[in-house]
C-alpha positions in Angstrom: 0.0 0.0 0.0 2.8 2.4 0.9 4.5 1.6 -2.4 1.3 2.5 -4.4 0.9 5.8 -2.5 4.5 6.6 -3.1 4.0 6.0 -6.8 0.9 8.2 -6.9 2.7 11.1 -5.2 5.7 10.7 -7.6 3.5 10.6 -10.7 1.4 13.6 -9.8 -1.6 14.9 -11.7 -1.6 13.8 -15.3 -5.1 14.9 -16.5 -5.6 17.4 -19.2 -6.8 20.9 -18.2 -10.4 21.6 -19.2 -10.9 23.9 -22.1 -13.2 26.7 -21.5 -16.2 26.7 -23.8 -16.7 30.3 -25.1 -19.9 29.3 -26.9 -21.5 27.9 -23.7 -20.5 31.0 -21.7 -21.9 33.4 -24.4 -25.2 31.5 -24.6 -25.4 31.2 -20.8 -24.9 35.0 -20.4 -27.6 35.7 -23.0 -29.9 33.3 -21.3 -29.2 34.8 -17.9 -30.2 38.3 -19.2 -33.4 36.8 -20.7 -34.3 35.1 -17.4 -33.7 38.3 -15.5 -35.9 40.2 -17.9 -38.8 37.7 -18.1 -38.6 35.8 -14.7 -37.0 38.3 -12.3 -33.8 36.3 -12.2 -34.8 32.7 -11.7 -36.3 30.1 -14.0 -37.8 27.0 -12.2 -37.7 23.8 -14.3 -39.7 20.7 -13.6 -38.2 17.6 -15.3 -40.4 14.7 -16.3 -38.9 11.5 -17.8 -41.8 10.2 -19.8 -40.1 6.9 -20.8 -36.7 7.7 -22.1 -33.5 5.6 -22.2 -31.9 8.2 -19.7 -29.4 9.6 -22.2 -31.0 13.0 -22.0 -31.1 12.8 -18.2 -27.4 12.2 -18.2 -26.8 15.4 -20.2 -29.2 17.3 -17.9 -27.1 16.1 -14.9 -24.0 17.1 -16.8 -25.4 20.6 -17.2 -25.8 20.7 -13.4 -22.3 19.6 -12.7 -19.6 22.0 -11.5 -18.1 22.3 -15.0 -21.3 23.6 -16.7 -23.2 24.8 -13.6 -26.3 26.1 -15.3 -27.6 27.4 -11.9 -25.2 30.3 -12.2 -27.4 31.5 -15.1 -30.6 31.4 -13.0 -31.9 28.0 -13.9 -32.9 25.6 -11.1 -34.8 22.4 -11.0 -37.8 22.0 -8.7 -39.6 18.9 -7.5 -43.0 20.5 -7.6 -44.8 21.5 -10.8 -46.7 24.1 -8.8 -43.5 26.2 -8.6 -42.3 25.5 -12.2 -42.1 28.0 -15.0 -40.9 25.4 -17.5 -41.7 21.7 -18.0 -38.8 19.8 -19.5 -39.9 16.5 -20.9 -37.6 13.7 -22.1 -38.4 10.5 -23.9 -41.5 9.3 -25.8 -44.5 9.3 -23.6 -45.1 5.7 -22.4 -48.7 4.6 -21.7 -47.8 4.3 -18.0 -46.5 7.9 -17.9 -49.3 9.6 -19.9 -51.6 10.4 -17.0 -48.6 11.5 -14.8 -47.5 13.9 -17.5 -50.9 15.3 -18.0 -51.4 15.8 -14.3 -48.0 17.5 -14.0 -48.9 19.9 -16.9 -52.2 20.7 -15.3 -50.6 21.4 -12.0 -48.3 24.1 -13.4 -49.4 27.7 -13.0 -50.1 29.8 -16.1 -48.2 30.9 -18.2 -46.5 27.5 -18.7 -43.8 26.6 -21.1 -43.1 23.1 -22.3 -39.8 22.0 -23.9 -39.4 18.5 -25.4 -35.8 17.4 -25.1 -34.3 14.9 -27.5 -35.5 13.1 -30.6 -37.6 10.7 -28.6 -39.6 13.5 -27.1 -40.0 15.1 -30.5 -41.0 12.2 -32.6 -40.5 9.0 -30.5 -37.0 8.5 -31.9 -35.6 5.0 -31.6 -38.7 3.7 -29.8 -41.1 4.5 -32.6 -44.6 5.9 -32.0 -46.2 2.6 -33.3 -44.8 0.7 -30.3 -47.5 -1.0 -28.0 -46.0 0.7 -24.9 -45.8 4.2 -26.4 -48.7 6.7 -26.2 -46.9 9.1 -28.6 -44.6 12.0 -28.7 -44.8 14.8 -26.1 -46.7 17.0 -28.6 -49.3 14.3 -29.0 -50.1 14.4 -25.3 -49.6 18.1 -24.2 -49.0 21.4 -26.0 -45.3 21.9 -26.7 -43.7 25.3 -27.1 -40.2 24.2 -28.2 -38.1 21.2 -29.1 -34.4 20.4 -28.6 -33.3 17.9 -31.2 -30.4 15.4 -30.7 -29.8 12.0 -29.3 -29.0 13.1 -26.7 -28.6 16.8 -26.9 -25.6 18.3 -25.2 -25.7 20.7 -22.3 -24.9 23.5 -24.8 -27.9 22.4 -26.8 -30.0 22.5 -23.7 -29.0 26.1 -23.0 -29.5 27.1 -26.6 -33.0 25.4 -26.6 -34.1 27.2 -23.5 -32.8 30.5 -24.9 -34.6 29.9 -28.2 -37.8 29.2 -26.3 -37.6 32.4 -24.3 -36.5 34.7 -27.1 
């Protein structure tokens, strides 16, 4: 054990430094200005996984990690739809999630925004809308204001999609 620790200390840090993403920062700053203008500085997002493969959720979690840190732009996730300004839906809507999605949408206060994230939410993607377990795309179940395409969309695409929805 001592030998391994000695080797670790001799080797030191060998990871590459992170490259700053200028595009992400510019989009984030523009989004922050729009959130300040329209929502007094804070946009509350309710996330609903309607039956996805979790690829989009991994990218959403990445957007919340310390590297991207979308909370610094005024975006935060809430557990209650009653406090949400934006409903972010991932995946095709499964039959088992249809009622839950409708209830979540109905519980949100007006004005409500809905953003479908990923190709599956937009048009059932890999799952196909003719599947026995799929009720349809998000737009087939509730009104959708915007779509973020990709399988899965990156954190930068998420920021860009929210910005396009608000602008």
